C-alpha positions as CSV (number, residue, x, y, z in Angstrom):
1,M,12.2,-13.2,30.0
2,K,15.8,-13.3,29.0
3,A,17.7,-10.0,29.4
4,R,19.2,-9.2,26.1
5,G,18.9,-5.1,26.4
6,T,16.9,-2.3,27.8
7,V,13.2,-2.5,26.9
8,L,11.2,0.9,27.2
9,P,7.6,0.1,26.3
10,I,5.7,2.9,24.5
11,F,2.1,2.3,24.6
12,Y,1.0,4.3,21.3
13,D,-2.8,4.8,21.3
14,V,-3.4,1.7,23.8
15,D,-4.6,1.1,27.2
16,P,-1.4,-1.0,28.9
17,S,-4.0,-3.1,30.9
18,D,-5.3,-4.1,27.5
19,V,-2.1,-5.3,26.2
20,R,-1.1,-6.9,29.6
21,K,-4.4,-8.8,29.9
22,Q,-4.6,-9.2,26.1
23,T,-8.6,-7.8,25.8
24,E,-9.8,-6.2,22.8
25,S,-8.0,-6.0,19.6
26,Y,-5.3,-8.4,21.3
27,R,-7.7,-11.2,21.9
28,E,-8.7,-10.9,18.2
29,A,-5.0,-10.8,17.0
30,F,-4.2,-13.8,19.3
31,A,-7.1,-15.8,18.1
32,N,-6.0,-15.1,14.4
33,H,-2.3,-16.1,15.3
34,E,-3.4,-19.3,17.0
35,E,-5.4,-20.3,13.9
36,R,-2.3,-19.3,11.8
37,F,0.3,-21.2,13.8
38,R,-2.1,-23.9,14.8
39,N,0.9,-26.0,14.4
40,D,3.3,-24.3,16.7
41,E,1.1,-23.5,19.7
42,E,4.2,-23.0,21.9
43,K,5.1,-20.3,19.4
44,V,2.0,-18.4,20.2
45,Q,2.1,-18.7,24.0
46,R,6.2,-17.4,24.0
47,W,4.2,-14.4,22.3
48,R,1.5,-14.2,25.0
49,Y,4.0,-14.4,27.7
50,A,6.6,-11.8,26.1
51,L,3.9,-9.4,25.7
52,T,2.3,-9.7,29.0
53,E,5.7,-9.4,30.6
54,V,6.5,-6.5,28.8
55,A,3.3,-4.7,29.6
56,S,3.9,-4.9,32.9
57,F,7.0,-2.7,32.5
58,S,7.1,0.6,33.5
59,G,6.7,2.8,30.3
60,W,5.2,5.3,28.5
61,N,1.5,5.8,27.7
62,S,0.7,8.3,24.7
63,K,-2.5,8.8,25.9
64,E,-1.2,10.4,29.1
65,W,0.6,13.2,27.0
66,Y,-1.0,16.5,25.6
67,T,1.3,15.7,22.2
68,Y,3.2,13.0,21.0
69,T,6.2,15.5,20.5
70,L,6.1,15.8,24.4
71,L,6.1,12.3,24.8
72,F,9.2,11.6,22.7
73,L,10.9,14.2,24.0
74,S,10.7,13.1,27.5
75,L,11.7,9.6,26.3
76,S,14.5,10.9,24.6
77,I,15.7,12.9,27.7
78,S,15.3,9.9,29.9
79,L,17.7,7.8,27.4
80,I,20.2,10.4,27.4
81,Y,20.3,10.3,31.2
82,K,20.1,6.9,31.7
């Protein structure tokens, strides 16, 4: 993946492994994209690769936080001190 800036993945109500492995709703979504962009399979493959790559980064999983407020507060503090 080309470095163009900082990537801070926030996995909002989703398991990061579902994103990384593209299971469940991601499998369905990509099947729809493959149909929609059947004349440009390379585009969908780039999307798949990018999503897999980003999902392997260290990020924030909203399911691990008591409230979304605490999640975003933690994220904000991390950004300030970066």
